[in-house]
N, C-alpha and C positions, 0 to 999 in steps of 0.2 A: 504494500500500500504506500501511497505517496503522501508524506506528512510535512507539515510546517507549523511553527509556533508563531502566534500573532496576538495583537491587541485588537479587540473588536471595537469599531468606531460606533459610539452611541449617540443618542440624541443630546442636544439639538444639532450637533455637527453633521450627523448623517443626513438629516433633512436639508440642511443648507447646501451640502455638496450635491445632493440629489436634485436640488432646484436648478442646477446647471445643465442637467440632461436636456438635450435638444437644442442647446445654445450654439452649437457648432455643427455645420453640415458635414456628412461623411464619417461621423464617429459612430462606432459600435459601443454604446454606453454599457457600463457594467451595472448589474443589478445592485441597487443600494443596500440590499440585505446582506451582501457579501463584502461590504467595505471593511477593510482591516489594515493594520500596519504590521507587516511581517517582521518579526524579530530574528527568526532563523528558519531558513528553508532546509529541511532535512533530506527530502527526496524519497526514493524508494526504500522501504524497510520491509523485510520479510522475516517472519518468525515471531512468535508470541514473546520469546525471551527478550528480543531487542525492543519491542514495544513496552514491555514491563520495565526494562532498564531506563528508557526515556521517561516513562511515567514516574518511576521512583526518583529519578534525578530532579525532575520538575517539582515533585511533591516536597522534596527536602529543601528546595531553594527558598530563601527569604529575601524579599526586596520590598521597598515601599511602593505604594500606588503611584501612578504617573498621571501627569496632565499632558494631553496632546494639544499642542498649540499649532494650528494650521498656518502655513506660510503660502507663498506664491505657487501657482501651478507650474508644471514643467513637462518635458517630454523625454523619453528614452528612445533612442534610435535602435531599431532591431534589424536583423538580417532581412533582406528582400525589400527594404525601404519602408516597412511598416513601422509605426511609431506608437508608443504607449503614452497615454495622457494621464497625468497624476497631479494630486494636490500634495505639496510638501508638508512635512511635519518638522517643527523646530527640533534641532539636536540638543535638547536640554540635558543638564547634568543628570537628572533623574532617569530620563529615557536611556541615555548612554550607559548609566550604571546598570539598569535592568538588562540591556542588551549584553553587557559583559557577563552578568550573572547567568543569563541563559546560555551563552557560549561556554562558560565554565561547567554548567550542569550537563551540557551535551558532551563535552569532553569526558566528564565522569561516566557518562553513559556509553562511552566507547566510540563516539563519532569523531570524525576528523575535524580539525580547526576550519572554520569558515574563512575563506580567503577573500571573498568579495567585500568591498567597502560598504558599510552600513549607511544607506540613504533612506531615512524614514519618509514614507510617502503612503498615500492611499491611491491605488489605481482606480481611475474613473472611466477609462475607455481606451479603445484602440482605433487607429486611423490607418486604413490600408493604402490609400493614395493621398497623402497630405498635400494641402495647398498652402504654401508659405504666405500667399496673399491673404488668406483667411486665418491661418493659425497664429501668426504674430500679433495681429490686433486682438484676437480672442485671449491670448496669454496676457497681454498688457491690460485688457479690460478686467479679466478675472483676478489679476494680482492685486487689485484694489478692493475686492469684495471683503466686507467685514465678517470673516468666519470666526465664530466663537470657539474657545478651547473646550475640551471635554475631559473630565476625570475618568480614568480607567482603573477599576479596582481589582481586575484579574487578567490573567493571560490565558490563552486557549491553545490546546493542541488540536489542530485540524487535520482531517483527511481530505485530500483533493481527489475528486472523481471526475472522469470525463463525462460531461453532459452532451446532449445533442447540439447545443449552440455555444455553451460556455461551461467552464468548470462548475461543479457543485461542491460546496465545502460542507463537510460533516464535522460537527463538534464532537470530538472524542472525549475530552476532559477539560475542566477548567481548574485553575489554580489561583487562589486568592492571594492578593498582594496586601501588605500591611497598610493600614489606613494612615 
């Protein structure tokens, strides 16, 4: 099974980001119910023992709750010219601390060190054939939207399943963070 650890984006931030849906032509918008900030992509895991190791490591982890402070939108370039559209999340000390704690917990569970740079964000859509004439003004306009922060009291271990149109995320376990 394909796993990742994330912070679920709650209200009112979820609704504010969802209000952007349809504001840019040619975007395949992500379902707001799946908005999250990935702390660690684990990938394919087979065997109950490995899943239990991950669960035990996350259960033993202690970290304070975090506040997700949205920042300007951005894009990730992907192979084939496709782009991923996202809303940035501030790299606060609390969020970076939680990210390090998750990394340490995953190393204890026997997983390799994550090599990718942590870029906290909420994916909101993909663009197959981006138009720079439309994208740049949209990014500029949306960077001034007043998006309110949201407090997140727990992290979640998700399973990613291939859906007919987009991935389906199944919540396998939640882990409370200290208040």
